[in-house]
C-alpha positions as CSV (number, residue, x, y, z in Angstrom):
1,M,41.7,-35.7,33.2
2,Q,45.1,-35.7,31.8
3,K,45.8,-32.0,32.4
4,T,44.3,-32.1,35.9
5,I,46.5,-35.0,37.1
6,E,49.6,-33.5,35.5
7,K,48.9,-30.2,37.2
8,A,48.4,-31.8,40.6
9,A,51.5,-34.0,40.3
10,N,53.9,-31.4,38.9
11,V,55.5,-29.6,41.7
12,K,58.5,-27.6,40.6
13,G,61.7,-29.1,41.9
14,K,59.8,-32.0,43.6
15,S,57.9,-34.1,41.1
16,N,57.1,-34.3,37.4
17,A,54.2,-36.0,35.7
18,V,53.8,-36.8,32.0
19,W,50.7,-38.4,30.6
20,D,51.2,-41.6,28.7
21,A,48.3,-41.8,26.2
22,D,49.1,-45.5,25.3
23,L,48.7,-46.6,28.9
24,A,46.1,-44.0,29.9
25,M,48.0,-43.0,33.0
26,A,50.7,-40.6,34.2
27,K,54.3,-41.4,34.6
28,I,55.5,-39.6,37.7
29,T,59.1,-38.9,38.6
30,I,59.9,-37.6,42.1
31,D,62.8,-36.2,44.0
32,S,62.8,-38.5,47.0
33,I,64.7,-36.0,49.1
34,K,62.0,-33.3,48.7
35,T,58.8,-35.3,48.5
36,N,57.5,-38.8,48.5
37,V,55.0,-40.9,46.5
38,D,52.2,-40.5,49.1
39,E,52.4,-36.7,49.0
40,V,52.1,-36.8,45.2
41,L,49.2,-39.3,45.3
42,K,47.4,-37.2,48.0
43,R,47.6,-34.1,45.6
44,I,46.1,-36.2,42.8
45,A,43.3,-37.4,45.1
46,A,42.6,-33.9,46.2
47,V,41.6,-33.1,42.5
48,G,39.3,-36.0,42.2
49,Y,41.3,-39.1,41.2
50,D,41.7,-42.2,43.3
51,S,44.9,-44.3,43.6
52,E,45.6,-47.5,45.4
53,N,46.4,-45.6,48.6
54,F,44.2,-42.6,48.5
55,R,40.5,-42.1,47.6
56,A,39.4,-38.7,46.3
57,P,36.8,-37.0,48.4
58,D,33.3,-37.9,47.0
59,S,32.4,-34.2,46.8
60,V,35.3,-33.5,44.5
61,Y,34.9,-36.7,42.5
62,E,31.3,-35.9,41.9
63,N,32.2,-32.6,40.4
64,L,34.4,-34.1,37.7
65,H,33.1,-34.0,34.2
66,G,31.1,-37.1,33.3
67,C,33.8,-38.3,30.9
68,C,36.4,-38.3,33.7
69,Q,34.4,-40.4,36.1
70,Y,34.9,-44.1,36.3
71,D,33.5,-47.1,38.2
72,R,34.8,-46.7,41.7
73,P,35.1,-49.5,44.2
74,A,33.0,-49.2,47.3
75,K,34.5,-47.3,50.3
76,K,36.3,-49.4,52.8
77,E,34.7,-49.0,56.2
């Protein structure tokens, strides 16, 4: 999970992600002139991880290794 999220969120010159093991989440820094938070969160969702604003496609999430899956809230209709 850590490497996948870091890879999705790290875009040279636009955003940088570093995994914080104590918090079990990534700390992300962005250049707000070149990108925005939503664009980074969309990239993370595209590799299978939900955020408050974006849900990963079910087909991608279901292909994550079992240890990387978690209880997901039901889809909003």
